[in-house]
C-alpha positions as CSV (number, residue, x, y, z in Angstrom):
1,M,5.2,16.1,27.9
2,P,8.5,17.5,26.7
3,R,8.6,18.7,23.1
4,K,11.2,17.3,20.7
5,K,12.2,18.4,17.2
6,I,11.5,15.9,14.4
7,D,15.3,15.6,13.8
8,E,15.7,14.5,17.5
9,L,12.9,11.9,17.1
10,L,14.5,10.5,14.0
11,Q,17.9,10.3,15.6
12,E,16.8,8.5,18.8
13,R,18.4,5.1,19.2
14,H,16.3,2.5,21.0
15,D,15.9,-1.3,20.9
16,R,12.6,-0.5,19.4
17,R,11.8,2.0,16.7
18,T,10.0,5.2,17.7
19,P,6.4,5.7,16.6
20,L,7.6,8.3,14.1
21,Q,10.1,5.9,12.6
22,R,7.4,3.2,12.3
23,L,5.1,5.7,10.6
24,L,7.7,6.8,8.1
25,N,8.6,3.2,7.3
26,R,5.0,2.4,6.7
27,A,4.6,5.4,4.4
28,T,7.7,4.3,2.5
29,D,6.3,0.7,2.2
30,Q,2.9,2.0,1.0
31,A,4.5,4.2,-1.7
32,A,6.7,1.3,-3.0
33,W,3.7,-1.1,-3.0
34,T,1.6,1.4,-4.8
35,A,4.2,1.9,-7.5
36,E,4.5,-1.8,-8.1
37,L,0.7,-2.2,-8.2
38,R,0.4,0.7,-10.7
39,A,3.0,-0.9,-12.9
40,V,0.7,-3.9,-13.6
41,L,-2.6,-2.0,-13.7
42,P,-4.3,-0.9,-16.9
43,E,-3.5,2.8,-17.8
44,N,-7.1,3.9,-17.0
45,L,-6.8,2.6,-13.4
46,R,-3.2,3.6,-12.4
47,H,-3.8,6.9,-10.8
48,A,-7.1,6.0,-9.2
49,C,-5.7,3.2,-7.0
50,Q,-3.4,3.2,-4.0
51,V,-2.3,0.4,-1.7
52,R,-3.4,0.9,1.9
53,S,-2.0,-2.3,3.6
54,F,-1.7,-6.0,3.7
55,R,-4.0,-8.1,5.9
56,G,-2.5,-11.5,6.0
57,T,-2.3,-12.5,2.3
58,V,-4.9,-10.0,1.1
59,L,-3.8,-6.7,-0.5
60,I,-6.1,-3.8,0.6
61,V,-6.4,-1.2,-2.2
62,V,-8.3,2.1,-2.0
63,C,-9.9,3.5,-5.1
64,L,-11.1,7.0,-5.8
65,D,-14.6,5.9,-6.8
66,S,-16.9,2.9,-7.0
67,A,-16.5,2.5,-10.7
68,T,-12.7,2.0,-10.3
69,A,-13.2,-0.3,-7.4
70,T,-15.6,-2.5,-9.5
71,R,-13.1,-2.7,-12.3
72,L,-10.3,-3.6,-9.9
73,R,-12.5,-6.4,-8.4
74,L,-13.2,-7.7,-11.9
75,L,-9.5,-7.8,-12.6
76,G,-8.6,-9.3,-9.2
77,P,-7.7,-12.8,-10.2
78,E,-5.6,-11.7,-13.2
79,L,-3.9,-8.9,-11.1
80,T,-3.2,-11.3,-8.3
81,E,-1.3,-13.6,-10.6
82,R,0.7,-10.8,-12.1
83,L,1.5,-9.4,-8.7
84,R,2.8,-12.7,-7.4
85,A,5.7,-12.4,-9.8
86,L,6.9,-9.4,-7.8
87,P,9.0,-9.8,-4.6
88,H,6.7,-7.8,-2.3
89,F,3.6,-9.6,-3.4
90,S,4.9,-13.2,-3.7
91,Q,2.5,-14.4,-0.9
92,I,-0.6,-12.5,-2.1
93,E,-3.8,-14.5,-2.5
94,G,-6.3,-11.8,-3.2
95,I,-7.1,-8.1,-3.6
96,R,-9.8,-6.2,-1.7
97,A,-10.9,-2.9,-3.2
98,K,-12.3,-0.1,-1.0
99,V,-13.7,3.2,-2.0
100,S,-12.0,6.2,-0.3
101,P,-10.7,9.4,-1.8
102,Y,-7.1,9.8,-0.7
């Protein structure tokens, strides 16, 4: 398989996006979603939660530890309502918390 520089991969023009472009777009989306989530979280949870993805209408959030995941689950209905006011989360119906150090 021929090797290409990252700049070349990013510059490629196809009808479809390259795998690297998809990965970079996903990382950008996750960072934006995480920033919006953290804006509505209580101060003590902000830096312990990160958005992993959406599955349908459920937001998947990873937490640093089980205590944070439990607090997030308890706040779930309230957070869901607050997040629905934001454009990226207008269709959200629930939050699923997972424990995983990032």
